[in-house]
NUKEPA-75257 format. One record per residue (C-alpha): x, y, z; residue in one letter. Coordinates in pm, whole numbers, plus 50000, padded with zeros to 5 digits. Layout:
<ketors>
{ketor {X,Y,Z},"A"};
...
</ketors>
This chain:
<ketors>
{ketor {19873,23410,50324},"M"};
{ketor {19907,23421,49948},"K"};
{ketor {20188,23610,49776},"F"};
{ketor {20241,23727,49418},"I"};
{ketor {20602,23824,49349},"F"};
{ketor {20657,24054,49052},"V"};
{ketor {21010,24067,48911},"T"};
{ketor {21151,24244,48608},"G"};
{ketor {21405,24160,48344},"G"};
{ketor {21614,24308,48063},"V"};
{ketor {21581,24674,48168},"M"};
{ketor {21419,24901,48425},"S"};
{ketor {21128,25129,48342},"G"};
{ketor {20919,24872,48155},"I"};
{ketor {20614,24915,48378},"G"};
{ketor {20636,24658,48658},"K"};
{ketor {20444,24897,48882},"G"};
{ketor {20152,24918,48639},"V"};
{ketor {20157,24538,48602},"V"};
{ketor {20157,24488,48981},"A"};
{ketor {19867,24733,49018},"A"};
{ketor {19676,24564,48734},"S"};
{ketor {19721,24222,48896},"L"};
{ketor {19573,24369,49212},"G"};
{ketor {19285,24516,49013},"K"};
{ketor {19182,24187,48850},"I"};
{ketor {19189,24024,49195},"L"};
{ketor {18969,24306,49329},"Q"};
{ketor {18723,24230,49048},"F"};
{ketor {18691,23884,49210},"R"};
{ketor {18627,24021,49559},"G"};
{ketor {18970,23967,49715},"F"};
{ketor {19131,24200,49968},"K"};
{ketor {19476,24286,49840},"I"};
{ketor {19762,24523,49907},"S"};
{ketor {20105,24587,49761},"T"};
{ketor {20466,24606,49871},"V"};
{ketor {20747,24768,49675},"K"};
{ketor {21102,24657,49743},"I"};
{ketor {21374,24905,49651},"D"};
{ketor {21729,24772,49662},"P"};
{ketor {21908,25105,49711},"Y"};
{ketor {22074,25181,50047},"L"};
{ketor {21873,25497,50117},"N"};
{ketor {21635,25447,50410},"V"};
{ketor {21366,25612,50196},"D"};
{ketor {21365,25795,49861},"P"};
{ketor {21311,26138,50021},"G"};
{ketor {21664,26259,49950},"T"};
{ketor {21687,26119,49596},"L"};
{ketor {21700,26346,49293},"N"};
{ketor {21369,26324,49099},"P"};
{ketor {21565,26350,48772},"V"};
{ketor {21736,26021,48858},"E"};
{ketor {21466,25836,49049},"H"};
{ketor {21139,26001,48952},"G"};
{ketor {20878,26148,49181},"E"};
{ketor {20877,26095,49556},"C"};
{ketor {20526,25987,49660},"F"};
{ketor {20380,26099,49996},"I"};
{ketor {20157,25875,50208},"T"};
{ketor {19866,25973,50430},"E"};
{ketor {20030,25827,50739},"E"};
{ketor {20378,25892,50875},"V"};
{ketor {20555,25577,50993},"W"};
{ketor {20789,25586,51290},"D"};
{ketor {21041,25329,51171},"F"};
{ketor {21235,25181,51463},"K"};
{ketor {21521,24962,51335},"P"};
{ketor {21549,24788,51673},"V"};
{ketor {21208,24734,51836},"P"};
{ketor {21183,24751,52217},"D"};
{ketor {21506,24950,52249},"S"};
{ketor {21620,25307,52304},"D"};
{ketor {21734,25321,51940},"E"};
{ketor {21623,25631,51748},"R"};
{ketor {21314,25648,51529},"V"};
{ketor {21310,25748,51159},"Y"};
{ketor {20999,25924,51026},"R"};
{ketor {20894,25785,50688},"I"};
{ketor {20620,25918,50462},"S"};
{ketor {20827,25970,50147},"E"};
{ketor {20813,25651,49943},"I"};
{ketor {20859,25518,49590},"D"};
{ketor {20652,25665,49306},"Q"};
{ketor {20504,25323,49224},"D"};
{ketor {20283,25363,49530},"F"};
{ketor {20106,25643,49346},"G"};
{ketor {20024,25393,49071},"T"};
{ketor {19905,25137,49328},"Y"};
{ketor {19679,25385,49509},"E"};
{ketor {19534,25527,49187},"R"};
{ketor {19452,25180,49048},"F"};
{ketor {19339,25009,49365},"L"};
{ketor {19165,25293,49550},"G"};
{ketor {19340,25202,49876},"I"};
{ketor {19559,25401,50114},"T"};
{ketor {19891,25224,50161},"I"};
{ketor {20108,25247,50472},"H"};
{ketor {20469,25368,50423},"P"};
{ketor {20603,25050,50587},"S"};
{ketor {20501,24873,50263},"N"};
{ketor {20805,25032,50095},"N"};
{ketor {21099,24813,50197},"I"};
{ketor {21447,24939,50111},"T"};
{ketor {21788,24777,50149},"S"};
{ketor {21874,25075,50369},"G"};
{ketor {21602,24980,50618},"Q"};
{ketor {21695,24612,50617},"I"};
{ketor {22071,24658,50659},"Y"};
{ketor {22026,24936,50915},"L"};
{ketor {21800,24707,51121},"S"};
{ketor {22046,24419,51094},"T"};
{ketor {22356,24615,51193},"I"};
{ketor {22192,24807,51479},"L"};
{ketor {22037,24487,51616},"R"};
{ketor {22381,24328,51614},"E"};
{ketor {22518,24625,51813},"R"};
{ketor {22233,24588,52064},"K"};
{ketor {22323,24224,52120},"G"};
{ketor {22023,24068,51946},"R"};
{ketor {22248,23814,51770},"F"};
{ketor {22476,23722,52062},"L"};
{ketor {22694,23421,51990},"G"};
{ketor {22610,23416,51621},"R"};
{ketor {22799,23521,51311},"T"};
{ketor {22564,23765,51140},"V"};
{ketor {22530,23681,50770},"Q"};
{ketor {22315,23764,50468},"L"};
{ketor {22162,23418,50497},"I"};
{ketor {21978,23359,50726},"P"};
{ketor {21978,23688,50920},"H"};
{ketor {21913,23944,50646},"V"};
{ketor {21675,23717,50454},"T"};
{ketor {21487,23646,50778},"D"};
{ketor {21449,24021,50832},"M"};
{ketor {21299,24062,50482},"I"};
{ketor {21060,23770,50530},"K"};
{ketor {20958,23901,50872},"E"};
{ketor {20860,24235,50720},"R"};
{ketor {20655,24070,50443},"L"};
{ketor {20471,23834,50680},"F"};
{ketor {20395,24122,50920},"E"};
{ketor {20237,24330,50643},"I"};
{ketor {20026,24037,50516},"A"};
{ketor {19902,23953,50867},"Q"};
{ketor {19827,24301,51002},"K"};
{ketor {19600,24394,50710},"D"};
{ketor {19414,24061,50700},"G"};
{ketor {19482,24023,50329},"L"};
{ketor {19382,23752,50084},"D"};
{ketor {19681,23829,49861},"V"};
{ketor {19991,24048,49903},"L"};
{ketor {20155,24160,49578},"I"};
{ketor {20529,24220,49616},"V"};
{ketor {20713,24410,49343},"E"};
{ketor {21092,24386,49338},"A"};
{ketor {21256,24704,49210},"G"};
{ketor {21532,24693,48949},"G"};
{ketor {21598,24393,48729},"T"};
{ketor {21696,24032,48781},"V"};
{ketor {22075,24016,48783},"G"};
{ketor {22126,24340,48976},"D"};
{ketor {22372,24266,49256},"L"};
{ketor {22177,24461,49518},"E"};
{ketor {21849,24280,49436},"S"};
{ketor {21984,23929,49483},"S"};
{ketor {21919,23908,49859},"I"};
{ketor {21550,23991,49806},"F"};
{ketor {21513,23729,49534},"L"};
{ketor {21672,23478,49770},"E"};
{ketor {21410,23571,50032},"S"};
{ketor {21136,23508,49776},"F"};
{ketor {21286,23167,49700},"R"};
{ketor {21280,23078,50069},"Q"};
{ketor {20918,23192,50109},"I"};
{ketor {20814,22970,49817},"R"};
{ketor {20998,22679,49979},"L"};
{ketor {20843,22736,50322},"E"};
{ketor {20480,22795,50222},"L"};
{ketor {20231,22540,50082},"P"};
{ketor {20235,22486,49705},"K"};
{ketor {19946,22717,49612},"H"};
{ketor {20048,23011,49830},"N"};
{ketor {20295,23180,49595},"T"};
{ketor {20292,23293,49234},"C"};
{ketor {20591,23437,49045},"F"};
{ketor {20522,23686,48767},"V"};
{ketor {20818,23794,48554},"H"};
{ketor {20784,24111,48343},"V"};
{ketor {21027,24131,48056},"T"};
{ketor {21091,24331,47739},"L"};
{ketor {21007,24183,47398},"V"};
{ketor {21167,24423,47147},"P"};
{ketor {21073,24457,46781},"Y"};
{ketor {21355,24434,46528},"S"};
{ketor {21285,24660,46231},"K"};
{ketor {21575,24504,46042},"A"};
{ketor {21408,24162,46028},"V"};
{ketor {21048,24273,46088},"G"};
{ketor {20969,24058,46391},"Q"};
{ketor {20952,24051,46769},"Q"};
{ketor {21255,23895,46943},"K"};
{ketor {21237,23659,47240},"S"};
{ketor {21609,23628,47317},"K"};
{ketor {21621,23903,47587},"P"};
{ketor {21331,23728,47765},"T"};
{ketor {21502,23389,47739},"Q"};
{ketor {21821,23525,47899},"H"};
{ketor {21627,23708,48169},"S"};
{ketor {21429,23398,48267},"V"};
{ketor {21747,23188,48274},"K"};
{ketor {21901,23438,48512},"M"};
{ketor {21593,23413,48733},"L"};
{ketor {21610,23033,48722},"Q"};
{ketor {21979,23042,48818},"S"};
{ketor {21868,23197,49149},"G"};
{ketor {21629,22908,49210},"G"};
{ketor {21316,23088,49089},"L"};
{ketor {21087,22954,48819},"Q"};
{ketor {20828,23204,48693},"P"};
{ketor {20467,23087,48679},"D"};
{ketor {20369,23368,48440},"I"};
{ketor {20576,23570,48192},"V"};
{ketor {20439,23910,48089},"I"};
{ketor {20589,24038,47765},"G"};
{ketor {20620,24415,47747},"R"};
{ketor {20619,24521,47382},"S"};
{ketor {20516,24794,47139},"E"};
{ketor {20244,24576,46981},"T"};
{ketor {20060,24265,47109},"P"};
{ketor {20265,23944,47120},"L"};
{ketor {20192,23717,46826},"D"};
{ketor {20133,23344,46867},"D"};
{ketor {20474,23247,46735},"E"};
{ketor {20661,23457,46991},"I"};
{ketor {20435,23330,47272},"K"};
{ketor {20516,22969,47178},"E"};
{ketor {20888,23045,47174},"K"};
{ketor {20882,23220,47513},"I"};
{ketor {20675,22933,47654},"S"};
{ketor {20922,22672,47529},"L"};
{ketor {21238,22844,47650},"F"};
{ketor {21095,22981,47977},"S"};
{ketor {20933,22656,48089},"N"};
{ketor {20583,22804,48127},"V"};
{ketor {20260,22704,47950},"P"};
{ketor {20168,22915,47649},"K"};
{ketor {19854,23043,47827},"K"};
{ketor {20089,23182,48094},"A"};
{ketor {20270,23404,47841},"V"};
{ketor {20075,23728,47860},"V"};
{ketor {20088,24024,47624},"S"};
{ketor {20138,24376,47761},"N"};
{ketor {20159,24613,47461},"P"};
{ketor {20179,24993,47457},"D"};
{ketor {19844,25145,47558},"L"};
{ketor {19723,25502,47528},"E"};
{ketor {19558,25467,47868},"N"};
{ketor {19727,25254,48136},"I"};
{ketor {19395,25194,48317},"Y"};
{ketor {19299,24967,48028},"E"};
{ketor {19565,24710,48122},"L"};
{ketor {19349,24517,48376},"P"};
{ketor {19083,24479,48104},"L"};
{ketor {19345,24354,47858},"L"};
{ketor {19465,24103,48118},"F"};
{ketor {19105,23985,48167},"E"};
{ketor {19069,23926,47792},"K"};
{ketor {19371,23695,47816},"Q"};
{ketor {19213,23517,48119},"K"};
{ketor {19503,23615,48346},"L"};
{ketor {19269,23656,48646},"G"};
{ketor {19144,23298,48613},"D"};
{ketor {19502,23173,48577},"L"};
{ketor {19611,23357,48893},"L"};
{ketor {19321,23206,49085},"C"};
{ketor {19414,22859,48962},"K"};
{ketor {19781,22897,49059},"I"};
{ketor {19691,23037,49404},"L"};
{ketor {19390,22805,49456},"D"};
{ketor {19153,23099,49505},"L"};
{ketor {18777,23094,49451},"K"};
{ketor {18615,23422,49350},"A"};
{ketor {18398,23596,49611},"K"};
{ketor {18081,23797,49578},"L"};
{ketor {18178,24154,49484},"V"};
{ketor {17970,24431,49638},"S"};
{ketor {17901,24731,49413},"Y"};
{ketor {18184,24986,49410},"S"};
{ketor {18331,25227,49158},"E"};
{ketor {18670,25090,49262},"V"};
{ketor {18627,24712,49258},"T"};
{ketor {18341,24655,49014},"N"};
{ketor {18451,24531,48670},"F"};
{ketor {18174,24705,48474},"S"};
{ketor {18236,25037,48652},"E"};
{ketor {18608,25016,48570},"W"};
{ketor {18520,24941,48209},"K"};
{ketor {18294,25249,48196},"K"};
{ketor {18571,25463,48340},"M"};
{ketor {18822,25339,48081},"V"};
{ketor {18568,25420,47809},"Q"};
{ketor {18535,25772,47947},"M"};
{ketor {18913,25818,47907},"F"};
{ketor {18892,25693,47549},"K"};
{ketor {18603,25921,47456},"E"};
{ketor {18759,26245,47585},"A"};
{ketor {18823,26411,47249},"D"};
{ketor {18893,26779,47319},"K"};
{ketor {19219,26924,47450},"T"};
{ketor {19311,27188,47706},"V"};
{ketor {19672,27312,47702},"R"};
{ketor {19847,27339,48038},"I"};
{ketor {20192,27494,48075},"A"};
{ketor {20411,27341,48345},"M"};
{ketor {20716,27561,48415},"P"};
{ketor {20965,27363,48624},"G"};
{ketor {21309,27211,48646},"K"};
{ketor {21287,26832,48664},"Y"};
{ketor {21177,26745,48310},"F"};
{ketor {21479,26534,48216},"N"};
{ketor {21259,26228,48276},"I"};
{ketor {20880,26201,48242},"T"};
{ketor {20831,26046,48589},"D"};
{ketor {20943,26355,48783},"S"};
{ketor {20587,26491,48811},"Y"};
{ketor {20388,26175,48739},"I"};
{ketor {20119,26232,49006},"S"};
{ketor {20061,26588,48884},"I"};
{ketor {20038,26470,48522},"N"};
{ketor {19787,26203,48623},"D"};
{ketor {19582,26441,48840},"A"};
{ketor {19552,26682,48547},"L"};
{ketor {19441,26396,48324},"E"};
{ketor {19182,26272,48576},"H"};
{ketor {19034,26621,48614},"A"};
{ketor {19030,26691,48239},"A"};
{ketor {18881,26355,48137},"V"};
{ketor {18587,26405,48372},"H"};
{ketor {18513,26722,48172},"Q"};
{ketor {18547,26542,47837},"G"};
{ketor {18896,26681,47771},"Y"};
{ketor {19252,26551,47753},"K"};
{ketor {19535,26766,47889},"P"};
{ketor {19800,26878,47643},"D"};
{ketor {20092,26927,47881},"L"};
{ketor {20361,27173,47779},"K"};
{ketor {20654,27095,48007},"M"};
{ketor {20888,27394,48016},"I"};
{ketor {21237,27321,48147},"N"};
{ketor {21313,27670,48276},"I"};
{ketor {21661,27822,48240},"N"};
{ketor {21803,28176,48231},"E"};
{ketor {21734,28204,47856},"N"};
{ketor {21369,28095,47861},"T"};
{ketor {21133,28343,47691},"D"};
{ketor {20843,28317,47935},"I"};
{ketor {20598,28515,47720},"Y"};
{ketor {20665,28304,47411},"A"};
{ketor {20632,27980,47609},"E"};
{ketor {20308,28072,47789},"L"};
{ketor {20111,28281,47540},"K"};
{ketor {19927,27989,47372},"E"};
{ketor {19837,27807,47695},"C"};
{ketor {19497,27776,47865},"D"};
{ketor {19639,27741,48215},"G"};
{ketor {19965,27745,48411},"I"};
{ketor {20064,27491,48676},"L"};
{ketor {20374,27600,48869},"L"};
{ketor {20550,27283,48980},"T"};
{ketor {20702,27179,49316},"P"};
{ketor {21077,27158,49372},"G"};
{ketor {21376,27258,49580},"F"};
{ketor {21674,27490,49535},"G"};
{ketor {21752,27809,49345},"E"};
{ketor {21787,27679,48989},"R"};
{ketor {21514,27812,48754},"A"};
{ketor {21347,28014,49032},"V"};
{ketor {21345,28355,48859},"E"};
{ketor {21187,28210,48545},"G"};
{ketor {20921,28038,48756},"M"};
{ketor {20847,28365,48940},"I"};
{ketor {20809,28539,48603},"R"};
{ketor {20560,28267,48506},"S"};
{ketor {20346,28356,48810},"A"};
{ketor {20369,28726,48719},"E"};
{ketor {20258,28642,48364},"Y"};
{ketor {19949,28466,48503},"A"};
{ketor {19864,28772,48714},"M"};
{ketor {19907,29014,48424},"E"};
{ketor {19712,28809,48170},"N"};
{ketor {19457,28653,48405},"K"};
{ketor {19551,28301,48297},"V"};
{ketor {19415,28028,48532},"P"};
{ketor {19700,27935,48765},"F"};
{ketor {19772,27661,49017},"L"};
{ketor {20093,27663,49222},"G"};
{ketor {20182,27346,49409},"I"};
{ketor {20403,27367,49723},"C"};
{ketor {20719,27545,49596},"F"};
{ketor {20500,27681,49315},"G"};
{ketor {20267,27840,49574},"A"};
{ketor {20564,27998,49753},"Q"};
{ketor {20690,28145,49424},"L"};
{ketor {20338,28280,49353},"F"};
{ketor {20357,28464,49689},"W"};
{ketor {20705,28599,49608},"I"};
{ketor {20581,28723,49269},"A"};
{ketor {20284,28895,49436},"F"};
{ketor {20506,29065,49695},"C"};
{ketor {20743,29195,49428},"R"};
{ketor {20471,29307,49187},"K"};
{ketor {20200,29448,49412},"Y"};
{ketor {20370,29531,49743},"L"};
{ketor {20685,29687,49594},"G"};
{ketor {20911,29449,49787},"L"};
{ketor {21199,29438,49540},"E"};
{ketor {21423,29132,49589},"N"};
{ketor {21159,28961,49808},"A"};
{ketor {21252,28593,49819},"N"};
{ketor {21259,28270,50012},"S"};
{ketor {21541,28218,50259},"T"};
{ketor {21589,27881,50091},"E"};
{ketor {21696,28072,49778},"I"};
{ketor {21855,28384,49928},"D"};
{ketor {21951,28372,50296},"K"};
{ketor {22022,28746,50292},"N"};
{ketor {21704,28865,50122},"T"};
{ketor {21578,29195,50271},"P"};
{ketor {21223,29057,50252},"Y"};
{ketor {21206,28689,50361},"P"};
{ketor {20844,28645,50251},"V"};
{ketor {20899,28266,50251},"V"};
{ketor {21091,28128,50546},"D"};
{ketor {21159,27812,50745},"L"};
{ketor {20875,27670,50949},"L"};
{ketor {20928,27729,51320},"E"};
{ketor {20948,27351,51373},"S"};
{ketor {21232,27328,51118},"Q"};
{ketor {21471,27583,51268},"R"};
{ketor {21666,27336,51480},"E"};
{ketor {21657,27053,51224},"V"};
{ketor {21998,26955,51085},"T"};
{ketor {21930,26618,50920},"E"};
{ketor {21768,26606,50574},"K"};
{ketor {21601,26262,50559},"G"};
{ketor {21243,26234,50686},"G"};
{ketor {21250,26565,50875},"T"};
{ketor {21009,26781,50673},"M"};
{ketor {20645,26853,50757},"R"};
{ketor {20504,26531,50615},"L"};
{ketor {20192,26325,50559},"G"};
{ketor {19819,26382,50561},"G"};
{ketor {19720,26679,50780},"L"};
{ketor {19391,26851,50861},"K"};
{ketor {19326,27175,50671},"I"};
{ketor {19068,27440,50760},"L"};
{ketor {18916,27607,50452},"L"};
{ketor {18781,27961,50453},"K"};
{ketor {18424,27993,50327},"E"};
{ketor {18371,28195,50011},"G"};
{ketor {18714,28114,49865},"T"};
{ketor {18789,27938,49538},"K"};
{ketor {18919,27632,49724},"L"};
{ketor {18612,27616,49945},"Y"};
{ketor {18398,27620,49630},"K"};
{ketor {18608,27334,49489},"A"};
{ketor {18576,27112,49800},"Y"};
{ketor {18238,27228,49932},"G"};
{ketor {18338,27177,50296},"K"};
{ketor {18528,27346,50578},"K"};
{ketor {18769,27066,50672},"E"};
{ketor {18980,26846,50445},"I"};
{ketor {19290,26629,50475},"I"};
{ketor {19565,26660,50216},"E"};
{ketor {19930,26554,50208},"R"};
{ketor {20231,26777,50276},"F"};
{ketor {20606,26774,50218},"R"};
{ketor {20783,27102,50298},"H"};
{ketor {21024,27290,50525},"R"};
{ketor {20954,27645,50412},"Y"};
{ketor {20623,27831,50425},"H"};
{ketor {20459,28165,50355},"I"};
{ketor {20577,28410,50619},"N"};
{ketor {20277,28554,50807},"N"};
{ketor {20474,28871,50892},"D"};
{ketor {20425,28999,50536},"F"};
{ketor {20049,28940,50525},"L"};
{ketor {19981,29305,50588},"T"};
{ketor {19665,29512,50545},"K"};
{ketor {19810,29629,50213},"E"};
{ketor {19855,29268,50095},"A"};
{ketor {19488,29194,50162},"Y"};
{ketor {19379,29519,49997},"E"};
{ketor {19584,29432,49687},"K"};
{ketor {19393,29106,49656},"G"};
{ketor {19572,28827,49844},"I"};
{ketor {19346,28581,50028},"V"};
{ketor {19452,28317,50278},"V"};
{ketor {19208,28043,50182},"S"};
{ketor {19322,27777,50430},"S"};
{ketor {19538,27721,50737},"T"};
{ketor {19634,27443,50973},"D"};
{ketor {19423,27387,51287},"T"};
{ketor {19627,27642,51487},"T"};
{ketor {19573,27912,51223},"G"};
{ketor {19947,27985,51225},"K"};
{ketor {20057,27785,50918},"I"};
{ketor {19918,27906,50585},"I"};
{ketor {19817,27610,50369},"N"};
{ketor {19690,27798,50063},"S"};
{ketor {19659,28145,49910},"I"};
{ketor {19464,28284,49617},"E"};
{ketor {19381,28611,49444},"L"};
{ketor {19052,28782,49521},"N"};
{ketor {18951,28835,49159},"R"};
{ketor {18609,28731,49029},"P"};
{ketor {18747,28702,48675},"D"};
{ketor {19073,28523,48751},"H"};
{ketor {19133,28182,48916},"W"};
{ketor {19478,28194,49080},"M"};
{ketor {19545,27952,49365},"V"};
{ketor {19858,27827,49541},"G"};
{ketor {19850,27525,49774},"T"};
{ketor {20125,27432,50015},"Q"};
{ketor {19979,27079,50009},"F"};
{ketor {19993,26825,49725},"H"};
{ketor {19634,26736,49622},"P"};
{ketor {19766,26528,49331},"E"};
{ketor {19860,26245,49568},"F"};
{ketor {19491,26176,49642},"K"};
{ketor {19358,26210,49287},"S"};
{ketor {19207,25894,49139},"R"};
{ketor {19095,25816,48782},"P"};
{ketor {18742,25745,48910},"F"};
{ketor {18742,26048,49146},"R"};
{ketor {18950,26348,49040},"A"};
{ketor {19111,26583,49293},"S"};
{ketor {18886,26875,49385},"E"};
{ketor {19172,27126,49352},"T"};
{ketor {19271,27001,49007},"Y"};
{ketor {18908,26981,48895},"S"};
{ketor {18852,27345,48994},"G"};
{ketor {19168,27445,48805},"F"};
{ketor {19085,27250,48488},"I"};
{ketor {18728,27387,48475},"K"};
{ketor {18871,27739,48478},"E"};
{ketor {19126,27649,48208},"C"};
{ketor {18844,27521,47985},"I"};
{ketor {18650,27848,48042},"K"};
{ketor {18961,28051,47957},"F"};
{ketor {19017,27844,47643},"K"};
{ketor {18670,27936,47513},"H"};
{ketor {18684,28308,47598},"K"};
</ketors>
């Protein structure tokens, strides 16, 4: 088993996830089977209950993991499919489907340790961070590497070196390096190299301090990746090499890029793939042709992103735009779909409030994507956005909550159901056109209890979604408690133009709706097709939407 440990220094948000994915990509170019683990030091069992404004998007996996903190016991099971947003980056780069158990949190580790102690698994011993908690972390990592038959497992540690809550994971990495043969581990440290305008040069001091902090925990990086606005110059590389105790060839430049998928190619230019193979004593394998793992195919794809020279403007009314990561998978899915048509999306992110002038915000846009979310804030403005799309025949895609609000707008506008609403927003609404799923009525806990994961969907022939996918059965990923209430799908609703374009296998749960208009593309999906979009293979739903936006633009 070979491990690459990716740590970060100076500050969070410098792109460790993209670096980890790019390391995996350059190993794929050499024929190696790889996967990734993300370690998150917070005490939540999973990120499902975290605010996207603080933590960014919550990514949904295909599989749902029944996490049992104490195996072979009567201890309860926790359902996990909601994981860290970096897994979206991993899946998009690497073209693999990752299991939710690859997201290790402090919450999982400490919960397992404490409950095992209560079950008597540590009888006679004083339970301590070392060795009991570190052993638990190592056990998880070794299990993942073994079950998937990997050549290399890439492990990204969340946060930055020096964070108190991360220290126990770094200690586990130190022990793994000590226990395994010399060429079985590689430490990659990603750090910020800022540019000082006052003196007109890049500064290495933050990197020096960060590496020293890493060394104080017994870890010596093999490779230092300098995150900067512009490429690292030779002088700064020599300085980082000298003070970080790594060869100059192991100081790698990671400058700002217009397209993140170019980073593996930039790493190849700096011979990082060859260096990794040398450190890990790996010999490249024969690579079979694939759009995912073939170097030349990846290069062609990156070129396609660069050559897309027209723009299509997409409005995104929502409520989590305080940070750019809140809807990262949606943003990427729109880009994938647009680039394959020779366009780049110009995203107009509209942070809805009670004073938002919907008409003024939407009138210059080629399409409207109504975003997912929870809670009552901004709901009325988002409903007005759906009404605007209906009135002006603007291409529209509603995702999850956005689909529910599309249905509410339809009921108010065309069925005369004034004050129709979701019971999530208004428990006393006279017309609960969106209501709790039957399976959710007795649920009291919030974490891991929604309808989650990849589920089979039956598409209705002749619909806009069927045209997009070209088949009757698909699997897409879900994350919801509320759904479109079948009781209000009356004869009048169908006559006024609503179409149920897909359901679950029982036919009872509505998975998508659309308007029956030949001259207007308006679709709402309860599922999240953005989680399966890839740069080399855009989501069918998003592709259908973008094609209609381009048509609308040229009308």
